[in-house]
C-alpha positions, 0 to 999 in steps of 0.5 A: 499500500502507497501512502501520499504523506498529506493526501488523502488515503482509504482504508479497509473498515477498522476495528474500532481500536486501530482508528482508535490508535490512529487519531491519536497517531495525528492522523487525520479523518473525514467520513468523505476522504477518507484518511490524512497524513501530516506534519503533526503525525506521528509516522512510525506509530501509523506506519506500524498500525496500518501495516498490522491493521491491513496486513501489508506493506506500508510505504510513504511518498511524499510530494515535490515542494514546487508543483505538488506531485508525487515526489518520490517515482525517478528518485534517484536517493529512493532506495535509502530515502527513510521518509519518516524520517525525510522534510516534506520540501522534496523534489520531484524528478521534473525538479530534480536540484540537477534541473537547476530549479534551485530559484523556483525551491527558494521561492517556493519555501520563501513563499509557505512561510510568508503564508 
């Protein structure tokens, strides 16, 4: 199961105990949208809870800070990246540092700080 940090995802119906545990771990829930993990989520604990509840491995993915798309596909650091500890300020392959987008990155960070 792949989960985009900061994106909505669905899970099969959970028991009361698992649902309550996810809420305590900072996972958000909306009846229409589903579940969402963000900066306030204890990612390590939430991943363990979800893995136990659904019986499958959980792979976390992060968004590109410039365009908002999933940043992990095509990333040269994917094999060594621990997304439970990485910053949410990643760049996708299209906006990687080698592509000369440093100015866009600095602008995006500045805009985020101002808002």
